[in-house]
C-alpha positions in Angstrom: 21.9 -1.9 38.0 19.1 -4.3 37.7 16.6 -1.4 37.8 18.5 0.4 35.1 18.3 -2.7 32.9 14.5 -2.9 33.5 14.1 0.7 32.4 16.2 0.2 29.3 14.1 -2.9 28.4 10.8 -0.9 28.9 12.1 1.9 26.6 13.2 -0.5 23.9 9.8 -2.3 24.1 7.9 1.0 23.8 10.0 2.0 20.8 9.3 -1.3 19.1 5.5 -0.8 19.7 5.9 2.6 17.9 7.6 1.0 14.9 4.7 1.8 12.6 4.8 5.5 13.4 6.2 7.8 10.7 7.5 11.4 11.0 6.6 13.6 8.1 6.9 17.3 7.5 3.6 19.1 6.9 3.3 21.7 4.1 3.3 24.5 6.7 6.7 23.3 8.1 5.2 21.4 11.1 6.4 17.9 11.9 3.5 15.5 12.2 3.6 11.9 13.6 1.5 9.5 11.6 0.4 6.0 12.4 0.1 3.2 9.8 -3.4 2.5 8.7 -4.7 -0.9 10.0 -2.0 -0.7 12.7 -4.1 -3.0 15.0 -3.7 -5.9 12.5 -1.0 -8.3 13.6 1.6 -9.5 11.1 5.2 -10.5 11.4 6.9 -7.1 11.5 10.3 -8.8 10.9 9.2 -9.9 7.4 8.9 -7.5 4.4 5.4 -6.0 4.4 3.7 -2.8 3.4 2.7 0.0 5.9 0.1 2.3 4.5 0.0 5.8 5.9 -3.3 7.6 5.4 -2.8 11.1 3.9 -5.1 14.0 3.6 -6.5 14.7 0.1 -4.8 18.2 0.4 -1.6 16.5 -0.7 -2.9 17.0 -4.2 -3.5 20.8 -3.8 -1.2 22.9 -5.9 0.2 19.9 -7.7 2.4 20.7 -10.7 1.2 17.4 -12.3 -2.3 16.8 -13.7 -4.0 14.8 -11.0 -6.8 12.4 -12.0 -8.9 11.0 -9.2 -12.1 8.9 -8.7 -15.1 10.5 -7.0 -14.6 8.7 -3.7 -11.2 7.4 -2.5 -8.7 7.4 0.3 -5.1 8.4 -0.3 -2.0 6.7 1.3 1.7 6.9 1.2 4.1 3.9 1.4 7.8 4.1 2.1 9.6 3.6 -1.2 12.4 1.5 0.3 9.8 -0.8 2.1 7.9 -1.1 -1.2 11.1 -2.2 -3.1 12.1 -4.6 -0.4 8.6 -6.2 -0.4 8.7 -6.9 -4.1 12.3 -8.0 -4.1 11.3 -10.7 -1.5 8.2 -11.6 -3.6 10.4 -12.0 -6.7 12.5 -14.5 -4.8 9.3 -16.6 -4.4 8.7 -15.8 -0.7 5.1 -15.9 0.5 4.5 -12.8 2.6 1.6 -11.4 4.6 0.7 -7.7 4.4 -2.2 -5.5 5.4 -4.2 -3.6 2.8 -6.7 -0.9 3.8 -9.8 -1.4 1.7 -13.1 0.6 1.6 -16.1 -0.8 3.4 -17.4 -3.4 3.7 -14.0 -5.1 3.4 -12.0 -2.7 5.6 -8.5 -3.7 6.7 -7.5 -7.1 5.5 -4.4 -9.3 5.7 -3.4 -10.8 2.3 -1.0 -13.7 1.9 1.0 -12.6 -1.2 3.2 -14.6 -3.6 4.9 -14.1 -6.9 2.5 -14.1 -9.9 5.1 -14.2 -12.7 5.7 -17.2 -14.9 8.2 -19.8 -13.6 11.8 -19.0 -14.6 10.8 -15.4 -15.7 13.3 -12.9 -14.4 11.7 -9.5 -13.8 13.5 -6.3 -14.6 14.9 -4.4 -11.5 12.3 -2.5 -9.5 9.4 -4.5 -11.0 7.2 -7.3 -9.9 3.8 -8.8 -9.8 2.1 -10.5 -6.8 -1.2 -12.2 -6.2 -2.7 -12.6 -2.8 -5.6 -14.1 -1.0 -7.7 -13.1 2.0 -10.8 -15.0 3.0 -10.6 -16.7 -0.4 -10.8 -13.3 -2.1 -8.0 -12.2 -4.5 -5.8 -9.3 -5.1 -3.2 -8.6 -7.9 -0.5 -6.0 -7.4 1.8 -4.8 -10.1 5.0 -2.9 -9.1 7.0 -0.7 -11.5 9.7 1.7 -10.3 7.9 2.8 -7.1 4.4 2.7 -8.6 1.8 0.1 -7.8 -1.4 -0.7 -9.5 -3.8 -3.2 -8.0 -7.2 -4.9 -8.4 -9.0 -6.6 -5.6 -12.0 -8.9 -5.9 -13.9 -8.8 -2.7 -17.0 -11.1 -3.1 -19.2 -9.1 -5.5 -17.2 -5.9 -5.3 -14.1 -4.7 -7.1 -11.6 -2.4 -5.5 -8.7 -0.7 -7.3 -5.3 0.8 -6.2 -3.6 3.4 -8.4 -0.5 5.4 -8.1 -0.9 9.2 -8.4 2.1 11.6 -8.7 1.7 14.9 -7.0 4.4 17.5 -6.1 7.1 15.0 -7.1 5.9 12.2 -4.7 4.0 9.0 -5.3 0.6 8.5 -3.5 -1.6 5.4 -3.6 -5.3 5.8 -3.9 -7.7 3.0 -2.9 -11.3 3.1 -4.1 -14.3 1.0 -5.0 -14.3 0.3 -8.7 -17.5 -1.6 -9.6 -19.1 -5.0 -9.2 -17.4 -7.9 -10.9 -17.8 -11.7 -11.3 -14.1 -12.8 -11.1 -10.6 -11.5 -11.1 -8.7 -11.8 -14.4 -5.6 -14.0 -14.5 -3.5 -11.0 -15.6 -4.2 -7.4 -14.7 -5.0 -5.4 -17.8 -3.7 -1.9 -17.1 -6.0 -0.4 -19.7 -8.9 -1.2 -17.4 -7.5 0.9 -14.6 -9.3 4.0 -15.8 -10.3 6.7 -13.3 -13.5 8.6 -13.5 -13.0 12.2 -12.6 -10.4 14.8 -13.7 -9.3 17.1 -10.9 -7.6 20.2 -12.5 -4.3 21.5 -11.2 -4.8 24.3 -8.8 
């Protein structure tokens, strides 16, 4: 009986270690197991956070939507329920840690995020704005109905996060934008322009 209990404990422990894996269906009908990007970064998995799953750029192939992309980028997916839970907690003035996969030289970074809305301001459902710090560098994330837009100041570099719709799903692209001096107090969405138009195939 004691041995059976040990086996069950080992199985539960291994399952917990695989908590950042995600099963998805490939376009050819295969089931593929994915691992969260930056999975070696340690945060409290019991708290709301964001798991970024790196996708192949082929997710934009045959898109019904017009897809606009920068020249160099990485594309990720985030579970919509996890995303909503994260910003619900942020809107309740929780300070949360989450990993963000950035291009080199920043790479994977843990940001401590907090609400960036004015005191006593009540956001609409499924919306929010968070500001975070990592190594004294800043990130702003805006969340609206499953879409996120972000701007990250990493020393002299600026990174951007944009939501792209393709084949009825939301994907999040992360790319180097340009050099910048400082991060604005409020994120101006008109500055989130992309630089290359990829035609629908």
